[in-house]
Each structure stands twice: as structure tokens, then as C-alpha cells.
BAFI-3210 file (N, C-alpha, C; in Angstrom, 3 decimals, decimal comma, padded with zeros to 6 digits):
// residues 205
n [1|2|3|4|5|6|7|8|9|10|11|12|13|14|15|16|17|18|19|20|21|22|23|24|25|26|27|28|29|30|31|32|33|34|35|36|37|38|39|40|41|42|43|44|45|46|47|48|49|50|51|52|53|54|55|56|57|58|59|60|61|62|63|64|65|66|67|68|69|70|71|72|73|74|75|76|77|78|79|80|81|82|83|84|85|86|87|88|89|90|91|92|93|94|95|96|97|98|99|100|101|102|103|104|105|106|107|108|109|110|111|112|113|114|115|116|117|118|119|120|121|122|123|124|125|126|127|128|129|130|131|132|133|134|135|136|137|138|139|140|141|142|143|144|145|146|147|148|149|150|151|152|153|154|155|156|157|158|159|160|161|162|163|164|165|166|167|168|169|170|171|172|173|174|175|176|177|178|179|180|181|182|183|184|185|186|187|188|189|190|191|192|193|194|195|196|197|198|199|200|201|202|203|204|205]
n.u [038,656|038,485|038,189|040,027|038,394|036,105|035,986|036,339|033,504|031,924|032,727|031,772|028,946|028,370|028,824|027,081|024,868|025,156|024,945|022,313|020,990|021,553|020,256|017,497|017,243|017,639|015,117|013,316|013,758|013,264|010,346|009,675|009,972|007,823|005,840|005,623|005,319|003,003|001,280|001,522|000,318|-002,361|-003,010|-003,396|-005,121|-007,229|-007,647|-007,996|-010,713|-012,169|-012,460|-013,678|-016,271|-016,983|-017,341|-019,629|-021,515|-021,685|-022,733|-025,176|-026,578|-026,695|-028,375|-030,907|-031,336|-031,645|-033,839|-035,741|-035,733|-036,969|-039,331|-040,449|-041,273|-043,649|-046,942|-049,262|-052,858|-054,554|-057,038|-059,064|-060,682|-062,523|-061,020|-061,871|-061,631|-059,067|-056,052|-053,530|-051,475|-049,711|-046,184|-045,884|-044,295|-044,286|-045,126|-044,448|-047,319|-049,151|-052,292|-053,441|-055,623|-058,672|-060,501|-063,170|-064,525|-065,376|-066,965|-068,735|-071,246|-073,358|-076,079|-076,221|-078,800|-080,381|-082,290|-084,989|-084,893|-087,106|-087,940|-086,391|-087,475|-088,642|-086,594|-083,816|-080,731|-080,125|-082,603|-085,031|-084,672|-086,210|-084,863|-085,320|-084,367|-084,147|-082,814|-083,664|-086,641|-088,181|-087,084|-086,780|-084,393|-082,938|-081,959|-080,433|-080,637|-077,590|-075,787|-075,908|-075,404|-072,956|-073,480|-075,364|-076,363|-075,575|-073,718|-071,236|-071,221|-069,456|-069,737|-071,114|-073,989|-074,519|-075,757|-075,068|-075,560|-077,993|-080,179|-082,229|-083,660|-085,640|-084,854|-085,729|-083,514|-081,224|-080,262|-077,640|-077,899|-076,644|-077,276|-076,825|-076,705|-078,124|-078,878|-079,285|-079,261|-076,592|-076,085|-077,714|-076,975|-074,122|-074,820|-075,141|-074,477|-072,084|-073,618|-076,006|-079,489|-081,770|-084,552|-085,756|-087,324|-088,104|-088,338|-090,044|-090,685]
n.v [046,060|049,298|052,712|055,304|057,124|056,364|054,701|056,575|057,841|055,554|054,933|057,455|057,331|055,085|055,935|057,912|056,404|055,052|057,036|057,894|055,489|055,703|057,711|057,130|054,895|056,353|057,655|055,724|054,650|056,924|057,001|054,616|054,993|057,055|055,714|053,694|055,567|056,455|054,443|053,883|055,995|055,447|052,809|054,206|056,114|054,417|052,969|054,948|055,446|053,172|053,277|055,581|054,877|052,805|054,332|055,605|054,061|053,059|055,378|055,797|053,616|054,405|056,554|055,179|053,544|055,615|056,686|054,621|054,479|056,803|056,452|054,753|056,493|057,752|057,244|055,417|055,183|052,390|052,771|055,507|057,729|058,828|059,825|058,179|057,343|058,079|056,487|057,353|059,743|062,857|062,759|060,271|057,254|054,583|051,282|048,037|046,976|048,220|049,662|052,733|054,643|054,424|054,165|055,417|054,621|056,796|056,276|054,367|053,525|051,282|049,170|046,289|044,304|041,626|039,204|037,146|033,626|032,661|034,912|035,505|034,116|035,552|037,351|039,068|039,787|043,356|044,225|047,105|049,056|050,676|052,780|053,142|055,634|056,000|058,094|060,159|060,586|061,800|061,428|059,316|057,001|055,754|052,820|049,723|046,017|044,428|042,036|038,680|036,940|034,361|032,291|031,698|034,122|032,795|031,231|032,386|033,430|033,831|031,490|029,088|027,324|023,808|020,996|018,230|016,526|015,855|017,581|019,294|021,982|023,667|026,480|029,534|031,030|033,640|035,593|037,697|040,475|042,610|045,849|048,164|051,718|054,035|056,595|060,049|062,154|063,816|065,540|064,169|061,847|062,055|062,757|060,244|057,858|055,046|052,230|053,231|052,898|051,360|050,808|048,655|048,466|045,994|046,040|043,813|041,279]
n.w [-021,664|-019,846|-020,036|-018,304|-017,745|-017,881|-015,781|-013,640|-013,962|-013,500|-010,852|-009,765|-010,169|-008,662|-005,985|-005,787|-006,070|-003,726|-001,534|-002,261|-001,664|001,223|002,156|001,443|003,448|005,741|005,471|005,532|008,255|009,680|008,705|009,965|012,561|012,930|012,387|014,263|016,558|015,720|015,926|018,562|019,689|018,722|019,923|022,495|022,118|021,372|023,967|025,588|024,263|024,767|027,620|028,011|026,734|028,473|030,874|030,008|029,761|032,351|033,635|031,933|033,120|036,059|035,577|034,624|036,974|039,044|037,793|038,127|040,941|041,324|040,340|042,362|044,367|043,694|043,850|042,284|041,272|040,389|039,275|038,041|040,125|043,087|046,511|049,206|051,926|053,782|055,409|056,474|057,769|057,206|057,197|058,117|058,339|055,832|055,294|053,207|051,491|052,822|053,705|052,327|051,493|050,438|047,165|045,366|042,533|039,823|037,720|035,101|036,323|038,005|039,073|041,208|041,255|043,345|042,321|042,839|041,932|040,726|039,461|036,998|034,825|032,403|031,998|030,288|028,957|027,919|028,029|029,039|031,850|034,961|037,229|040,695|042,951|046,337|047,452|045,684|045,043|043,055|040,610|037,895|036,816|033,868|032,769|031,595|031,537|032,071|032,758|034,090|037,099|037,172|039,109|042,345|044,925|047,301|046,650|046,607|049,236|052,454|053,982|052,185|052,022|052,763|051,904|052,437|054,442|054,536|055,622|053,947|053,417|051,167|049,460|048,379|045,667|045,323|042,636|041,444|039,400|036,958|036,622|034,214|033,945|031,516|031,500|030,330|031,747|032,922|035,085|037,099|037,526|038,390|041,030|042,036|044,479|045,398|047,091|047,875|048,159|046,071|043,943|041,290|038,277|035,737|032,404|031,268|028,379]
ca.u [039,204|037,589|039,275|040,227|037,317|034,508|036,110|035,355|032,146|031,324|032,711|030,707|027,418|028,439|028,792|025,724|023,881|025,391|024,531|020,743|020,623|021,591|019,176|016,315|017,417|017,573|013,715|012,800|013,826|012,000|009,319|009,247|009,562|006,710|004,592|005,540|004,807|001,404|000,655|001,261|-001,001|-003,750|-003,300|-003,449|-006,614|-008,306|-008,024|-009,096|-012,294|-012,605|-012,509|-014,944|-017,523|-017,180|-017,930|-020,986|-022,497|-022,074|-023,506|-026,617|-027,082|-027,062|-029,747|-031,878|-031,269|-032,251|-035,451|-036,151|-035,956|-037,971|-040,907|-040,791|-041,576|-044,852|-047,945|-050,414|-054,136|-054,979|-058,324|-059,359|-062,065|-062,670|-060,421|-063,239|-061,332|-057,679|-055,794|-052,255|-051,018|-048,374|-045,111|-046,002|-043,666|-045,293|-044,680|-045,032|-048,567|-050,144|-053,549|-053,165|-056,555|-059,728|-061,079|-064,553|-064,482|-066,401|-067,212|-069,469|-072,037|-074,182|-076,627|-076,389|-079,962|-080,829|-083,596|-085,183|-084,736|-088,331|-088,290|-085,729|-087,920|-088,720|-085,552|-082,797|-079,886|-080,620|-084,106|-085,094|-084,990|-086,298|-084,298|-085,930|-083,568|-084,630|-082,255|-084,139|-087,778|-088,602|-086,268|-086,601|-082,931|-083,165|-080,895|-080,882|-079,670|-076,231|-075,404|-076,406|-074,036|-072,678|-074,251|-076,729|-075,577|-075,374|-072,558|-070,352|-071,116|-068,352|-070,251|-071,962|-074,567|-073,808|-076,709|-074,510|-076,071|-079,398|-080,955|-082,528|-084,927|-085,615|-085,112|-085,605|-082,220|-081,304|-079,405|-077,194|-078,113|-075,866|-078,037|-076,067|-077,323|-078,211|-079,790|-078,656|-078,924|-075,092|-075,993|-078,492|-076,038|-073,340|-075,360|-075,513|-073,214|-072,071|-074,179|-077,570|-080,473|-082,533|-085,608|-085,639|-088,222|-087,536|-089,489|-089,912|-091,618]
ca.v [047,504|050,449|053,958|055,951|058,399|055,430|054,156|057,697|057,894|054,347|055,188|058,513|057,047|054,345|056,676|058,528|055,498|054,706|058,080|057,772|054,503|056,114|058,905|056,391|054,210|057,057|058,076|054,528|054,669|058,023|056,723|053,546|055,675|057,558|054,626|053,458|056,568|056,769|053,020|053,762|056,985|054,772|052,256|055,120|056,607|053,142|052,636|056,120|055,462|052,128|053,794|056,658|054,000|052,086|055,378|056,093|052,772|053,334|056,785|055,434|052,540|055,157|057,428|054,456|053,640|056,658|056,742|053,569|055,012|058,018|055,674|054,197|057,562|058,170|055,968|055,478|054,419|051,436|053,438|056,879|057,990|059,774|059,419|058,199|057,043|058,112|055,829|058,083|061,247|063,387|062,421|059,016|056,054|053,452|049,734|047,573|046,433|048,949|050,251|054,036|055,176|053,747|054,863|055,044|054,791|057,504|056,183|053,295|053,369|049,999|048,591|044,994|043,804|040,539|039,036|035,827|032,660|032,610|036,403|035,475|033,428|036,346|038,295|038,721|040,982|044,212|044,736|048,367|049,110|051,865|052,651|054,429|055,750|056,415|059,548|061,150|060,023|062,711|061,224|057,988|056,825|054,792|051,817|048,418|044,668|044,148|040,542|037,762|036,441|032,844|031,774|032,508|034,956|032,032|030,319|033,431|034,013|033,193|030,153|028,706|026,001|022,335|019,822|016,771|016,163|015,656|018,381|020,003|022,655|024,384|028,143|030,387|031,828|034,858|035,681|039,019|040,893|043,803|046,800|049,489|053,015|054,606|057,708|061,143|063,280|063,539|066,005|063,405|060,601|062,535|062,767|058,899|057,399|053,719|052,017|053,727|051,952|051,348|049,826|048,378|048,037|045,554|046,285|042,558|041,437]
ca.w [-020,527|-019,708|-019,807|-016,983|-017,481|-017,629|-014,510|-012,766|-014,142|-012,993|-009,497|-009,311|-010,072|-007,689|-004,684|-005,939|-005,617|-002,227|-000,931|-002,363|-000,653|002,582|002,279|001,428|004,486|006,771|005,254|006,037|009,591|010,125|008,619|010,837|013,774|012,896|012,287|015,703|017,145|015,479|016,345|020,085|020,022|018,123|021,034|023,494|021,891|021,755|025,337|025,931|023,808|025,742|028,961|027,780|026,402|029,676|031,675|029,506|030,043|033,707|033,708|031,652|034,328|037,152|035,478|034,821|038,555|039,541|037,261|039,042|042,268|041,203|040,246|043,632|045,045|043,059|044,185|041,239|041,536|039,415|038,437|038,165|041,100|044,334|047,703|050,280|053,156|054,073|056,480|056,731|057,751|056,833|057,554|058,228|057,498|055,430|054,937|052,060|051,525|053,694|052,763|052,200|051,133|049,713|046,009|044,706|040,948|039,593|036,334|034,703|037,397|037,931|039,915|041,321|041,971|043,723|041,919|043,124|040,673|039,848|038,485|035,895|033,833|031,141|031,603|029,362|028,821|027,028|028,439|029,737|033,380|035,134|038,656|041,421|044,072|047,549|047,727|044,650|044,752|041,907|039,346|037,545|035,900|032,812|032,526|031,301|032,058|031,553|032,712|034,793|037,609|036,821|040,127|043,116|045,602|048,212|046,306|046,857|050,673|052,943|054,281|051,127|052,245|052,364|052,040|052,233|055,543|054,250|056,340|053,132|053,259|049,949|049,894|047,155|046,054|044,326|041,601|041,219|038,136|036,899|035,640|034,072|033,859|030,192|031,614|029,477|032,610|033,445|036,628|038,122|037,591|039,026|042,254|042,667|045,388|045,854|048,238|047,865|048,070|044,861|043,431|039,717|037,475|034,618|031,450|030,490|027,058]
c.u [038,416|038,691|039,329|038,913|036,197|034,667|035,591|034,281|031,493|031,348|031,812|029,371|027,454|028,030|027,552|024,851|023,979|024,720|022,839|020,020|020,429|020,488|017,527|016,258|017,061|015,761|012,810|012,487|012,861|010,642|008,693|009,045|008,339|005,402|004,752|004,893|003,156|000,577|000,368|000,309|-002,252|-004,064|-003,578|-004,939|-007,656|-008,648|-008,506|-010,525|-012,670|-013,203|-013,647|-016,157|-017,961|-017,870|-019,475|-022,032|-023,032|-023,035|-024,977|-027,174|-027,495|-028,602|-030,814|-032,153|-032,277|-033,797|-036,261|-036,838|-036,877|-039,497|-041,339|-041,567|-043,146|-045,785|-049,310|-051,568|-054,158|-056,239|-058,378|-060,684|-061,618|-062,024|-061,549|-062,541|-059,352|-057,112|-054,088|-052,390|-049,837|-047,246|-045,013|-045,097|-044,761|-044,582|-045,342|-046,214|-049,643|-051,027|-053,455|-054,712|-057,492|-060,295|-062,067|-064,483|-065,620|-066,961|-067,838|-070,184|-072,962|-074,848|-076,675|-077,601|-079,973|-082,082|-083,882|-085,237|-085,814|-088,669|-087,464|-086,108|-087,869|-087,451|-084,417|-081,971|-080,347|-082,034|-083,861|-085,364|-084,996|-085,837|-084,906|-084,820|-084,244|-084,325|-083,195|-085,449|-088,388|-088,046|-086,293|-085,442|-083,461|-081,888|-081,471|-080,066|-078,740|-075,809|-076,239|-075,217|-074,061|-073,556|-074,882|-075,654|-074,820|-073,961|-071,285|-070,421|-069,982|-068,581|-071,379|-072,801|-074,372|-074,828|-076,389|-075,105|-077,669|-080,627|-081,371|-083,766|-084,791|-085,969|-084,994|-084,348|-082,459|-080,194|-078,956|-077,389|-077,654|-076,886|-077,290|-076,928|-077,090|-079,083|-078,707|-078,468|-077,792|-075,256|-076,570|-077,535|-074,820|-073,598|-075,233|-074,156|-073,210|-072,547|-075,621|-078,595|-081,525|-083,756|-085,526|-086,926|-087,991|-088,420|-089,290|-090,925|-092,798]
c.v [048,365|051,688|054,551|056,592|057,556|054,948|055,219|057,834|056,621|054,609|056,373|057,975|055,735|054,839|057,507|057,809|054,916|055,782|058,297|056,816|054,776|056,971|058,079|055,756|055,011|057,764|056,895|054,380|055,616|057,634|055,350|054,002|056,433|056,921|054,118|054,286|056,630|055,404|053,177|054,754|056,434|053,927|053,063|055,519|055,414|052,666|053,746|055,860|054,274|052,545|054,552|055,600|053,371|053,170|055,627|055,120|052,687|054,424|056,420|054,654|053,455|056,046|056,419|053,914|054,512|056,942|055,793|054,063|055,907|057,387|055,205|055,381|058,039|057,038|056,244|054,824|053,638|051,841|054,874|056,904|058,963|059,098|059,240|057,946|057,129|057,455|056,407|059,319|061,559|063,221|061,126|057,917|054,991|052,097|048,970|046,804|047,138|049,630|051,545|054,734|054,346|054,776|054,368|055,285|055,248|057,249|054,639|052,709|052,159|049,731|047,118|044,667|042,159|040,053|037,289|034,819|032,561|033,691|036,152|034,821|034,103|037,415|038,074|040,226|041,975|044,902|046,025|048,127|050,484|051,746|053,803|054,515|056,520|057,997|060,824|060,614|060,773|062,276|059,765|057,693|055,649|053,943|050,464|047,006|044,413|042,621|039,964|036,984|034,946|031,883|032,159|033,210|033,984|031,315|031,344|033,940|033,341|031,643|029,667|027,184|024,882|021,571|018,345|016,096|015,463|016,502|019,300|020,712|023,751|025,895|028,745|031,286|033,085|035,023|037,251|039,238|042,231|044,591|047,935|050,690|053,452|056,027|058,928|062,400|063,345|064,039|065,065|062,325|060,937|062,784|061,371|058,586|055,582|053,771|052,477|052,773|052,227|050,421|049,660|047,776|047,258|045,529|045,051|042,522|040,564]
c.w [-020,967|-019,633|-018,627|-016,733|-017,320|-016,405|-013,686|-012,792|-013,290|-011,461|-008,767|-009,130|-008,829|-006,283|-004,717|-005,472|-004,201|-001,300|-000,952|-001,452|000,902|003,256|002,416|002,762|005,660|006,688|005,757|007,511|010,263|009,952|009,508|012,320|014,100|012,924|013,578|016,698|017,204|015,991|017,846|020,347|019,671|019,464|022,308|023,604|022,016|022,889|025,942|025,571|024,456|026,952|029,032|027,605|027,830|030,745|031,338|029,902|031,394|034,166|033,147|032,690|035,584|036,620|035,115|036,133|039,077|039,077|037,880|039,950|042,289|041,380|041,445|044,311|044,609|043,238|042,917|041,306|040,390|038,583|038,866|039,441|042,325|045,509|048,714|051,790|053,096|055,377|056,510|056,969|057,359|057,595|058,368|057,633|057,253|055,108|053,807|051,986|052,331|052,984|053,219|052,120|050,487|048,346|045,475|043,210|040,613|038,274|035,843|036,175|037,284|039,094|040,237|042,031|042,194|043,656|042,521|041,722|039,981|039,232|037,358|034,698|032,368|030,888|031,077|029,098|027,523|027,305|029,374|030,878|033,905|036,798|039,297|042,661|045,288|047,806|046,641|044,132|043,449|040,516|039,039|036,615|034,846|032,819|031,735|031,715|031,524|031,393|033,678|035,737|037,417|037,773|041,219|044,227|046,871|048,025|046,449|048,292|051,379|053,416|053,443|052,002|051,833|052,865|052,091|053,416|055,347|054,731|055,050|053,028|052,095|050,171|048,441|046,821|045,129|043,792|041,256|039,741|038,027|035,859|035,238|033,693|032,535|030,490|030,931|030,571|033,538|034,972|037,573|038,455|038,373|040,621|043,124|043,662|045,465|047,378|048,672|047,724|046,971|044,610|042,069|039,152|036,200|033,618|030,394|029,180|027,494]
res [s|i|t|q|q|q|y|e|q|a|l|a|a|k|q|t|a|e|r|q|l|q|v|l|q|q|q|k|n|v|a|r|t|q|t|n|a|v|a|s|q|s|n|a|t|s|q|q|i|s|v|a|n|a|t|i|r|q|r|e|a|d|v|e|n|a|r|l|n|l|s|y|s|v|i|t|a|p|e|d|g|l|v|s|k|i|n|i|q|p|g|q|f|l|n|a|g|q|s|l|f|s|i|v|i|d|k|g|l|w|v|t|a|n|f|k|e|t|q|l|t|k|m|k|e|g|q|q|v|i|v|h|v|d|a|f|p|g|h|d|f|q|a|k|v|a|s|f|a|p|a|t|g|a|k|f|s|l|l|p|p|d|n|a|s|g|n|f|v|k|v|v|q|r|v|p|v|r|i|e|f|a|d|k|d|k|k|a|l|a|s|l|r|p|g|m|n|v|f|v|d|v|q|v|d]
***
């Protein structure tokens, strides 16, 4: 048995514990509500971030497309050189594949000399060459043999000779030889133009 005082103390402790439990339950409910609110905000924020990322990717694609379209508006020549013939006028509309102008490459000058096949006996790459240009009779340009064509000039013509019929007439063939300038007179070299007539003198051994 317990005394009345012990019973009242136990009852008071029970009531205190119940009140504390209620407070804790209320705090739990508040915490759960806050957690749900935070989760909802987090979901909303995640959706906003996803939308923002999608918008950024779309804008980046738009920028790349604009750069591509801008590149189409600039016509770049494959080589540096001088414009020699213009086939268009300001304001004219252009078609795909249309020839706009001709460019003469102004670097790496060379001569294509067509030697008879009988003249190639002692010729070889690297030999010194003196080039006489009709337009500059008082100046001899220094050059060298660079390379020999892999076939005669007749093989590269539009209508190469066909001797299958048996009507064969022996004709001395000519072989294109590339001769590159090695002259140190830059001013004189700058005066040369493609298509000029020249005479070459190869210094054979």
C-alpha cells in the first residue's frame, strides 16, 4: 500500500509527463509541417532550376546557330593572293556554286617548262637554272629544278593520242618540269606575273 501523499506525487508526475508528451507531440506536428513546407519549396526550386537549365541550353543553341549563320555571310578565300577578275556587282544576289572572282596566288612563284623528252637525260632535281623573262631582258632570275611531271603533257590533254588503230607516227613528247625561283631580288620577283613568257637555261653537270 502507498500513502495518500505518494499517490498525489505519482498523479502529479503522471500529469506532468502527459503535458510534456502533448508538448512534444505538438512540436513534432509543427516540425512535420515545416518539413513538408521545405520539401514543397525544394520541389518547386528543383523545377525552377530544371526550367532555367533548359532555357540556358536553348539560348546556347540559339547563340551557336547565330554564329553559324554569321559564318555563312563571310566568304573566305582558300589562299592568299590578288583578285584579278570580278564577276559580281554590288547588290547582286548570289547562287550556290557561283563564281565570284578569280584569285592569283602571289607567293611561291614557279615556271612550268615543257622540255623535250630527249633533253631530260642529264637533268635532275636541284640543278641551278637561269630564267630569262621577256618582260625584263636586263635581269636574269636565279632558280632551281624542283620536280618532273609524272607523265608527258600529251597525257594530260583533253584528247590524249590513241594509237590503238595502228597509225603510229613517232612524235617527240614534252615533259612539264617545275622550276622554282630562288632569286633574292624581292622587288624583281614582285614584278613577275602569271602567264609571262620565259626562257630557261638549266645548268646540267
